[in-house]
C-alpha positions in Angstrom: 206.2 -20.9 140.9 205.0 -20.7 144.5 204.0 -17.6 146.3 205.0 -17.2 150.0 202.0 -16.8 152.3 204.1 -14.2 154.1 204.0 -11.7 151.3 201.4 -9.1 151.6 200.7 -5.9 149.7 202.4 -2.9 151.0 199.9 -0.4 152.5 200.6 3.2 152.2 201.0 4.7 155.6 201.3 8.3 154.5 198.1 10.2 153.4 197.7 11.1 149.7 198.9 14.6 148.8 196.3 17.4 149.2 196.2 18.0 145.4 195.2 14.3 144.8 192.5 14.5 147.5 191.2 17.7 145.9 191.1 16.1 142.5 189.4 13.0 143.8 186.7 15.2 145.4 186.2 17.2 142.2 186.4 14.4 139.6 182.8 13.2 139.8 181.5 16.7 139.3 184.0 17.4 136.5 182.9 14.2 134.8 179.3 15.1 135.0 179.9 18.6 133.6 182.3 17.1 131.0 179.6 14.8 129.7 177.3 17.8 129.3 180.0 19.8 127.6 180.8 16.9 125.3 177.1 16.5 124.3 176.6 20.2 123.7 179.9 20.4 121.8 179.0 17.4 119.6 175.5 18.8 119.0 176.9 22.2 118.2 179.3 20.7 115.6 176.4 18.9 113.9 174.3 22.1 113.8 177.2 24.2 112.5 178.2 21.7 109.8 174.6 21.1 108.9 173.8 24.8 108.5 176.8 25.2 106.2 175.4 22.5 104.0 171.9 24.0 104.0 173.1 27.5 103.0 175.5 26.1 100.4 178.8 27.1 102.0 180.1 23.8 103.2 183.6 22.9 102.0 182.5 19.2 102.4 179.6 19.5 100.0 181.7 18.6 96.9 183.1 15.6 98.7 179.6 14.3 99.6 178.5 14.6 96.0 181.6 12.9 94.6 181.4 10.0 97.0 177.8 9.1 96.5 177.4 6.0 94.2 174.2 7.6 92.8 173.2 10.9 91.2 172.4 13.3 94.1 170.8 16.3 92.5 170.7 19.7 94.1 168.5 18.6 97.0 170.8 16.0 98.5 173.4 18.1 100.3 170.8 20.6 101.8 168.7 17.6 103.0 171.8 16.0 104.6 172.5 19.4 106.2 168.9 19.5 107.7 169.5 16.0 109.0 172.7 17.1 110.7 170.9 20.1 112.2 168.2 17.9 113.5 170.8 15.5 115.0 172.6 18.4 116.6 169.4 19.9 118.1 168.6 16.4 119.4 171.9 16.1 121.1 171.8 19.6 122.6 168.3 18.9 123.9 169.5 15.9 125.9 166.2 14.0 125.4 165.8 10.4 124.3 169.5 10.1 123.5 169.3 6.4 123.2 167.2 6.8 120.1 169.8 9.2 118.6 172.6 6.6 118.9 171.7 4.4 115.9 171.1 7.5 113.7 174.4 9.1 114.7 176.2 5.8 114.1 174.7 5.4 110.7 175.5 9.0 109.8 179.1 8.9 111.0 179.7 5.4 109.5 178.4 6.7 106.2 181.2 9.2 106.2 183.7 6.3 106.1 182.3 5.4 102.7 185.1 7.7 101.3 187.7 5.3 102.5 186.0 2.4 100.7 184.4 3.9 97.6 187.0 6.6 96.8 190.2 5.6 98.5 192.3 7.7 96.1 190.7 10.8 97.8 191.7 9.6 101.3 195.1 8.0 100.9 198.3 9.2 99.2 199.8 6.7 96.8 197.3 4.0 98.0 199.0 3.9 101.3 196.5 3.7 104.2 199.1 5.3 106.6 199.4 8.4 104.4 196.2 10.3 104.8 195.2 13.2 102.5 193.4 16.2 103.9 190.1 14.4 103.0 191.4 11.2 104.7 192.1 13.1 107.9 188.7 14.8 107.7 187.0 11.4 107.5 189.2 9.5 110.0 188.6 12.1 112.7 185.0 10.9 112.7 186.2 8.0 114.8 186.4 10.5 117.7 183.0 11.9 116.9 181.6 8.3 116.9 183.2 7.6 120.3 181.8 10.8 121.6 178.3 9.9 120.3 178.5 6.6 122.1 179.6 8.2 125.4 176.9 10.9 125.5 174.0 8.7 124.4 174.7 5.7 126.7 175.0 7.4 130.1 173.8 4.8 132.7 170.6 5.6 134.5 171.1 6.6 138.1 169.3 4.7 140.8 168.1 1.1 141.1 
């Protein structure tokens, strides 16, 4: 197939609508604030869920104990909770976030153990497309994992 040298891209001769120009002007600022909001929200969720484990009121505590391939004892869930609180505070602080990424990835990937170690808890009738409530709880961590990557890998500004 040959392309004619006479074909050129059509250039827009009319200006973009005012609403588009306004959005283009606000987008960088919204993005910057959005990253801060995402980091604070993610950190807040970690603190909240962690505190629930520490004080013994987490609905996920039984799931954590049931999935572990070893005896956990009464110390395990509160210790996990304190770890989540620490991760949440780390995220909210905004400091040394590159160091938080491997810890967050390990923690969030650990939650996927449910899918592998106890699939009957995550899938109805062994069908990976039919998630149980537990399965949905675990699979939503894909979004938390993506958020962790975004907020901990912000490029440095400047040369």
